[in-house]
N, C-alpha and C positions, 0 to 999 in steps of 0.2 A: 427690583428697581422701585424706588419710592420717589414720587414727584410731589414737591411741596410748592404750593402757590400762595403768595402773599400779595395783597393789593393795598398800596399806600401811595396816593397821588399817581404814581406810575405803576404799571403792571410789571412786577419783578418776578422773574422766574429763574430758578436754577434747579439742577438735578444732582441728586446724590446717588452714586452707584455703589451698591454693596456687592462685593464679589466673595462668594463662599467657595472654598476649595471643594471639588467634587469628591475628594477622598476623605472628607471629614465624616466620621461616624459618631453617632450619639448613643449614649447609654443612660438608662434610667435607674436611679437608686433612691428608694424611699421618696418618691414624688419629686426628686430633684433631677434636672436635666444637665448632664455634663457633656460639654463639647470638647472634642480633641482637635487641637490646632485651629482655634477660631481666629479669624482675621477680619479687620475692618479697614477697607481701602477706600479713600475718598478721591474722586476725580471731578474737576470743575474747570470752567473757563478761566483764563488768566485775568480777565477783566473783573472777575468777582473775587479773586484771591485775597485782595487786601481787606475785604469786608467780612471775611469768614473767620470764625474762631475755631480753635482746635478743641475737639470733644475728647475729654479724658474718660478712660474706662471706669474711673472711680467716681465720676460725677453722677448725680442722680437727677434725672429730669422729671419734674413734677408736672403732671397735667391732669386735668379733670377728666377722668375716664368716662364719666357719665355724659360729658358733652359731645363725645364722639360716637356717632351711630354707625356701628359696623354690621348690624344685623340686616337681613333682607326679609321681605314680606311678599306674600303672593299678590298683594294689591299695589306693589311698588310701580309696576309698569303703567298701570292705569292712571296713577296720580302724579307721575313724574313731571308732566308738563306744568302742573299747578305748582309744584315745588320750585322749579327753576325759573318760572316767570316767562313773559312774552319775548324778551330779548335774548333768550338762551341760545337760539340757533346762531344769531350774529356773533355772540361772544365765542361760541364754539368754533366758528370758522376762523376768527382772529387767533384763537388759541392754537389751532393747527398750524397757522403760519409761523407763530412764535416758536413752536416746537421744532419745526424744520430749521429755522434760523439759528436757534440757540442749542442745537444738538451738540453733545460733547464729543470731541475727537480725542481718542486715547493715543497720544503721541509717543509716550515712553513705556514700552511693554515691560521693561525691567522693574517698573514699580511693583509688579506682582511678586517679585522676589523679596520685597521689603518685609522684614520680620520684626520691625521695631514695635509694632502694635500687637504682637502675639500676646495673648493672655497667659499662655503657659509655654515655657521653653521646652525644646526637645529633650534636654537633659532631665528636666523635672518629670516629663512624661515617661521617660525611660525608667526613672527610679520608681515611679508609681505604677509600672506596667501591671496589667491584670493577667499575666501569664499563669497557667496552672502550676502549682508548686509540685515539684517531683519529690515524692516521699523517699527518703533514704533509709536503707536498712542498717540498723546499728550492727547487727551481726548476721550476715547473709547465710553463713553455714548453719547457724542455729535455726534460722527461719526455715531453710530447706529441710533440716532434720525433722522439724515439727510437722511440716507438710507430708513428708514421707511416712511418718508414724500414722497420720490420719489416713493416708492412702493404702498402706500395706497391712496395718494391724486389724482391718475389718472391724473397727470399733463401733459399738452401738451409740446412738446419739444420746442415750440416757446414761451412759457410763460416766463415772467420775473422771477417768482419764481424758475422754473426749471433751467434756465440758471444761476441764482444766486447760487443755491445750488451746481450745478456741478462745477462752478468756485471755490467755497470755498473748495470743496473736492480736486480738483486738486492742488490748492494753498497749502493746508495742506500736500500734498504728502502722503496721508494716505494709499491709496490702488488703485490698477488698477481697473477701472470701465468700464463696457460695458453696454450701454443702449439698450434695446430691444423693438421693437414695433411688432415683429412677430417672428415665428419660423425661424431658420436658417439651411442651409445646412452645412455640415462639412467644405466645401470650404469657405463659408462666415464666419463661426466662426473662421476658421484659419486666415483669413485676419484681423479680428477684434482683435484677441489675438496676432497676429504676431508669431504664432507657426505653424510649418509645418503640412500639412494635415496628412502625414504619422504618425506623432507622436500621433495625436489625435486618428487616426484609431487604432494604436497599443494599446493605453491606453484603448479604448473601448473593444478591443478583449481580452487583457490580464487580465483586472480588472473586466469587466462586462460580458465577454463571448459573446459580440455582434460583428458580422461580418458586416462591413459597407463599403460603397464607398463614395467618396468625394461629390457626388451629392445627397446623401440621406439626408432627412430632419430630424432634431433633435427636439424633443419636449422640452418644457421649463425645465422640471425636469432634463433631460439629460444634457442640456446646463449648468444648474446650477452646476451639479455634475462635469462636465469637468472643468468649470471655477474655482471652489473651489480647484480642484487639482493643478491648476496653479496660485493660489492666486489672482484670479480675482473676482470682485463682480458684480453680474448681477442686473440691475435695470430695471423693467418693466415700460415703458412709454406708455401712451395712444396714440393711433394712431391719426394722424392729418387728417385722411381721411374725417372726417365730414365736414370740411370747407377747403378742400384742394384746394389750388391755386384759392381762390376767388378773383376776380379782381374788384377793386372799379370802379364804373362807373363815377367817377368825372373826368372831362376833363379839360385840360388847356384852358384858355380863348383864343379863336381864332376867327378871323373875318370870318372863313369858317364854324363855327358851325351853324347847322340848327336844328330845332325842329324835332324830330323823333317820330315814332309811339311807344307807350308804349307796353311792353311785359307783358301780364297778365297771371299768372299761377294759375290754379285752384288746390288747395291742400286740403286734409282732409282725414278723416278716411274712410275705405272701406264701401261701400253701403250707404254712406250719400248723394248720388245723384249728384256727380260731373259731370259725363258724361251726365246725364239727364238734368242738368242745361245747359251744353254746347249745347245740342240738342235744348233747348228752345231758346237760344241766336242765334244759327245758323239756327233755324227752319228746322232741319234735324232729322234723326232717327238713330243716331250712335249706340245706345245701342243694337238694334236688330242685328247689324252686328258684335258685339264682341263675341268671343268664350266664352261660359259659362256666358255671361252677365257681364264680368269683364274686366277692362282695364289692359292690360299687356305690354303696351309700351307708350312712350311719343308721342303725336300727336299734330300738330300745325295747326292753322286755322286763317284766316284773316277776320275781320268784319268791315264794314263801318257803322258809326253811326253819325247822325246829332244831335248836341246839341248846343242850343243858336245860331242857324243859321250858325254854323260852322261844317264842316264835319270832322270826326275823323276816322282814320284808327287804329283799335285795333288788336293786335296780341295775340291770346289765345293759351295757352299750357294746354293740358289735361294730367294728370299724374295718375299712378296707386295708389290705396290706401292700397293695401295689404302690410303686414309687410315686406315681402321679397323684395319689390321693393323700399327699402329705398334709394338706390343709385340713382334711377331715380327721386325720389322726390327731393333729394338734387340737382341733375342736373337742375331740373326746377327752384328751388329756387335761384341757383347761377346766372342764366341768366335773372331772372325776374326783372321787375320794380315795379309791384304791385301784391300782393298775394290776391286771393280770398279764405279766410279761410271758407270752407264749413262745417257746423255743422247741423246735422239732429235734429229737435226740439224734436223728441221723443226719441232720443238716448243720446244727450248731448256730453260732452267732453270725448274722448277716447284716447288710446295710440298714434295713429298717429296724432291726433289733437295736443297733447302736443309736439310731434316732430316738427310739423309745427310752433308752437308758438316759439320754440327754434330757428328755422331758422329766424323768423321775428325779434327776439330780437338780435341775434348774428350778423346777416347781416344788421341790421338797415333798414329793408325793409318797404315800405308803404303797408298797408293792409286794406282790407274791410272784415268784418265778414258777411257771407251770411248764414242766417238761412233757411234751406230748409224744404220742406214738411209742410209748414205753413197751408195748408188746413186741416191738421189733428188736432183734438182737443187735446190740451196739455197745461198744466200749467207750463211747464218746462222753459219758456223763461227767467224768472227772475233768476232762478238757474243758467242758462248758463251764464248770465251776471256776477253773483257773482263769478262763477268758473273762468271765464276769468280774472276778477279783481285779483283773487288770484295768477294768473300768470303774473301780471303787464300789462295786456292788458285791459285798461279802455275804455269802450264804451262812445260815446258822451252823452248818457243819464245819465251816472254816472260822468260826468265832464271830461272825457278823450277826445282823438282826434281820436278814431277808429270808423268809421261809421259802423252801423249794420243795415242790411236790411233783412226783412222777404220776402221770395219769394216762389212761387209754380211753379215748372217746368212743372207740368202736365197742370195746367190751364193758365200758363203764367203770373200769378199775380206778379206785381212789377218788372218784367224783364226789362221794359223800364227805371224804376227808377234806377235800378242797373247799366245799361249801361251809363246813364247820370252821375251817381255818379263817375264812372270810368273816364269819360271824364273830369269832374271837377277836380278830383285828379291829372290827367295827366297835365292839364293846370297849376295847382298850383305848381307841381314839376318841370315843364318845362324841360323835358328830352331832352338832346342835343346830337349831334354827329357831327363828322367832316368827311364829305364824301371825302375830298381831300387826306386823308392819306391812307396808306396801311391797308387793312382789318384785323380785329381781331374778334374773336368770339369763339363759343363753338360748339363742335360736340354733338348733342343731341342723335343721334342713328347712327349705321353703320351696314352694312350687305353686303353679297357677292351676287351680281346678276350674274347668270350663263351665261348671254349673254354679259353684259357690263363689269363686274368686281366689285371691291370694290366701294360701294356707301356710301356716308356720308350725313346724314341729319343735316344741320348746321343752326345756327342762327348767322347772321352778327351783331355784337354789335356796331362796329365802323368802319369807313372807307368804301371803296367800293371794292368789289371783281370782278375781270375781268377774262375772259378766257385767259389762258396763264400765269397767275400769278403762282409763285412758293410758295406753301403752305406747312407748316410744322406743325405737331401735335405730340408733344412729341418725340417719337423715330422714326417716319417715316415722309417722305416728298414726294412731287410729284408736277407735273404741272397740273393746272386746265384745263381739256379737254372739260368739258361741265357743264352748269348750268341750272337747271330746277326749275321753280317756283312751287307754291302750286297747280296751275291749270294744271300742266303737260306740260307747254309751255317752250321750250328752250329759254333762254335769254343770252345776252352777258355780262351783269354785274348785280350785286346785291348790293344795298345800305344798310345803317344802318337799323336794325330791320327787315331784310328780312329773311324769312324761305325758304331755297332752298335745293335742292339735288345737290351734286357735284360729278363728276367723276374726281379724281385727284391722288389717292394713289395707289401704287402697292400692298399693303396689306390692310386688313380691319383695319382702325384706331380704337382706343379705345374710346368707348362711354363715354362722360363726359370730355374728354380732350379738352383743349383750342387749337386753331389754330392761326397762324399768317402768314402774307405774307412777304416774304423776297425779297430783290432786286436781289440777286444772289443765285445760287445753292450752292456755297461755304458757304454763311452765313446760309442757311438752314441746311446744313450738320453739321456745327459747333453747331447749336442749338440742333440738334438731338443727338449729342454725349453726351450732358449733361444728357440725359434721357436713355442712354443705360443701360439695365439691370433693368429698373424700370417699366416693364410691369406689371400692377396691376393684369391682368387676369392670367398671367404666375405665379405670386406670389400666387394667390389663388389656381391655379392648384397644385403648390408645396405643399401647406398645405393639399390638398386632396390626394396627392400621398402617397406612403408607408412611414410612419414615423418611426424613430428609437426612441424607448422608453426604459426606464430602465427595463420594464417587457417584453422585446422583446422575451425572451425565451418561453413565454406562447404561446399556440397554437391559435394565433389570425387568424381568417379567413379573406379573402379578397373578395370583389366584384369588379371585373374589368369592367370598363365602358368606352365605346367610346361615347362621347356626341356631337351631332350635333344640332345646333339651327338656327333659321331664322335670328337672329341679334346679334350684340355684346352685347347690353344691356340686352337681354333675357339670353344670356350665363352667363353674370355677375350675374343676379338675381338667376339663377338656381344653380350656384356654391355657392352663399351665402347660399341658402337653404340647399344644401347638406352638406355644412360646419358646419351647426348648428345641424346636426344629431349626436347623441352620437355614438362614434365608439370604445368603450371599448371592445366590443365583436366581431364586424365585422368592418374591415376597408374598406372605399371606396377608390379604386385606380383608379383615372381618367387616363387611358392610353393615351387618346388624346381627346381634346375638341376644337371645332372651329365652326364658323358659316358657313353655306352653305349646299348644298345637300349632301346626302350620295354618296360616290364615290367608285370606285374599290379599291383605296388605303385603304379606311376605312375597306373594306371587307378583304383585305389581312392582315391588322393589327389585325383584330378581330380573324382571323384564327391562326396567329402566337402567339397571347397572350391569346387565349381562353377568350376573352372579349365579353360582350354583347354590342349591339348598341342601344342607346336610342336617339331618335330624337324628336325635338320639332318644329312643324309647318314648315316642309320642304317638298319638293317634292321628291318622290321616283319613278324614271323611272322604266318601266317594266323590263328592262334588269337587273337592280340592284335587283329587287324583285326576279327574277329567280335565281340569284347568291346567294342571302341570303337563299333561300329555298334549293338550291342545296347543299350548304355547312352546312346546318342545324345551321345557326347562329341565336341566340335569338335576335330578333329585335322588337322594339315597337315604335310607333310614337304617340305623344300627341299634343293636341291643348290647353290644360289647364294646367298651371304650377303645380297646386296642385295635379292633377291626376298623373303627372310624379313623384312628391315627394312621394305620397302614394305607387306607384309601386316600387320605389327603396327601400323604407322601408320594403315592403313585401318580396322582394328578400333577403334583409339582414336578416330578421327574419327566412326565410327558411334555411339559412346557420347555424343558431344557433342550437346546439344540444339540444334536449328537456330536461327539468329538472322536477323532480318529488318530491312530498311530500310523505313520507312513513307513512302510517296509519296502526298501529298494529291491526291485525284481529284475530290472533290465536297463540297458543303455543303448542308444542309437545315435548315429551322426547323419545330419542332413547333407545329401550330396547334390540335390537339384530341387528346383521349385517349379510346379506346374500350375498354370492358371486355368482352372476349369470353370464351367458355368455355375457350379455350386459354390465355388470358392477356390482357395489356394491349397494345393496338395504338396506336402513335403515328401520328396523321395528319399528314403532313408536306408541305411544299412545297420542292422542290429549287430552291435559289437560285443554285447555281453548280456547274458540272461535272455529275457524275452519281453515282448510288448504284448499287452492284453487289451482287448477292446474296452475293458472296464478300468484300465489303469489310469491313475492320476499322474500327470506328467509335469515336470519342471523343465522349461526350455532355457538353456544357458547360452549366453553370448559374451565372450571375453570375461568369463567367470562371474557374470552377473545374471540374475534371473530376469528374463524379459516376459515370461508367461507362466502361469500355473492354471491348470484346468484338466478336464477329462478329454479323452480321445473320443471323437464323434464318429469317425469312420476309419477302418483299417482294411486295406486291400493288398492282395498279392496276385499278380498277373491278372488284373481286372476282376478278380473274384473277392467278394467280402469274406473275411476270415475273422475268427475270434482271437487268434494268437499267432504271433510270428516269433520264432526263436533265432538265436545267433547261429550262423553268420548270414542269414537270408536278408533279401531286400524286401521292402514294402512301401506302400503309399499310405500316408497318414494325414487325416484331417482333424482339425480342432477349431474351436472358436477363436482362431488366430490367423491373421493374413500376412503378417510381416516376417515370414520365414526368410532366412538367408542361408547360403551355403556354409557348412561347417558348424551350424548350430548343434549343440549337444542336447540330446533328449534323455532325461532320466525318468524311468517309469516306476511307479510305486503302487503297491496294493494298500488299500485303506482298511485297517483293522479297527472296528468300532470299540471304543472304550466303554466300560461300564459307567452308566450315568450315576452321579452322586450329587447330593445337595451341598 
């Protein structure tokens, strides 16, 4: 309401009422205010109607803005009496009387329906409506076919076919697409969809009844459900981890290039004799030193061998063969020059053998097939050759270029021929490196030494590593403080094909990551920024953390674990194993996982979260043992990875409620009901089979079950009995008081089912 006062001989007053529809909404575009359905309605007394003029919306009213003081000041109240003068109160009283006398009476309510002064007509507004445009598919079948190809063909994100299909979908502007290689947190999904986290959380709560936070992980079905609600399409893409960041060993021609020692990696299926073969080469006894007789980490060794009057230095890497150590085998394949594919003559080609063949083909690696246990009588050699040929690995005997050598690690048969063949292949391939450039290579393993700090076992693939160099490996960097060779001797530099331990990083680096030397700390920081948030171990931990699923409301149990291991590679392998366990009934919640000894912080965290502590091949000081016992924390330490896996599975099974098969053993009919001081007793006649004191009964009335439960008391002639057979009478009590005559009782024995995950 605006009140205008004019004083000219007489005090003239009128009021102008502006009515604004409460349904009007306003939108801002580029500093402009657009009103929907604006109206200007004037009401006034009839005696002033002749003197008023109509205000057109097109007229411009000019007024000196500066002459109107609309601002307030903190001193206004003190100075107000001086501004208005002495007669202000009298004038104010007169004004109040005039207000009452001249107040406007709205007589015709229909004036509100007048649309003659509308700035924009409804028709115009409908035509310019800001409704979201629905994108139409030019060819829906073609669109679905493209999505199916992405979903079903397991394409790599870097493949040409994947990039081509994605570009076609984007150019067609058919739909908003999100490609996934892993589960996402709400925060990550929010960024991909460009939708606020709060909106996604609200959607889950209101529509699915799921309470969530931004850092909780969503499973794929939940992500799809959210995406469909916002018109997004989810496409699953195969992870590129298998050949992640494989660096070609081809070097630019340089006058500084020198011949370097070949890196030879021994790969093959579990128990095919890889470590025993290395023992025969090194003339050592490594097998007896391994826990459980299995290899659980990558180990590197250097061997000098003379061939054709030339001395060769050969670097050997021994890798685990068990399925769970796939990442370690890949690590060995990525840094190697020559692969020794070990196949036991009595076992033939197995799953991990096929895995290694894939590495040889995809990474274009030189290889030698080594047939172990040749001292055993077997006619399997020809079959092995044919099986290898089916995987496009042709031996020299079949016209191919892959050498095949039969050896016996026990007797040492043909070990010398194998070493000579490796030297010949190395001479043929002429492996080169430039020692004058900054070092690059791969971190094979990493762990936390309680005295020195984070230690990284690395292989220098090119260049020379010096003490004082600034080294960066993915998301962390540091300065090289010490270099130790394979013999345990501290050295000042390490050239190409060197296997060394370095003390450089503030945190334990990720096993399998590549490292590079940088000229300045600024360059190293810039490199690490690219990898922020890409910690593969952290991503694995997220996937094992509490996940949000569409069946979240089910009573899913959790096993909370604090995991401590001796090295980063072992931690990675254990997390992979745990991730493969079915978690539909019990979820594994990794509260914390790291390499290093169990500490006071781990104990405090276990107390706060009610978690158990599972350790692998770490030291437990006596003080920590006392604290674990004092606080009654469940703690177990293992030296064999599969014992740890079996232990976790057993704990998960213990959390599952037992399930039973019901086997019908008898039937009875209620003939009368007694009211006793302990409750109601059903007087029954057993009509078929028997009733047992441990029976689980179903009570039927008019073919409907009215009670299910156990028998609490069974009597015959006032005596407690364990069993009553047909056609005898008995008195029966249960946690049920609403017995009626002619109720049918069916008794079952409960046979416990084997618990499964």
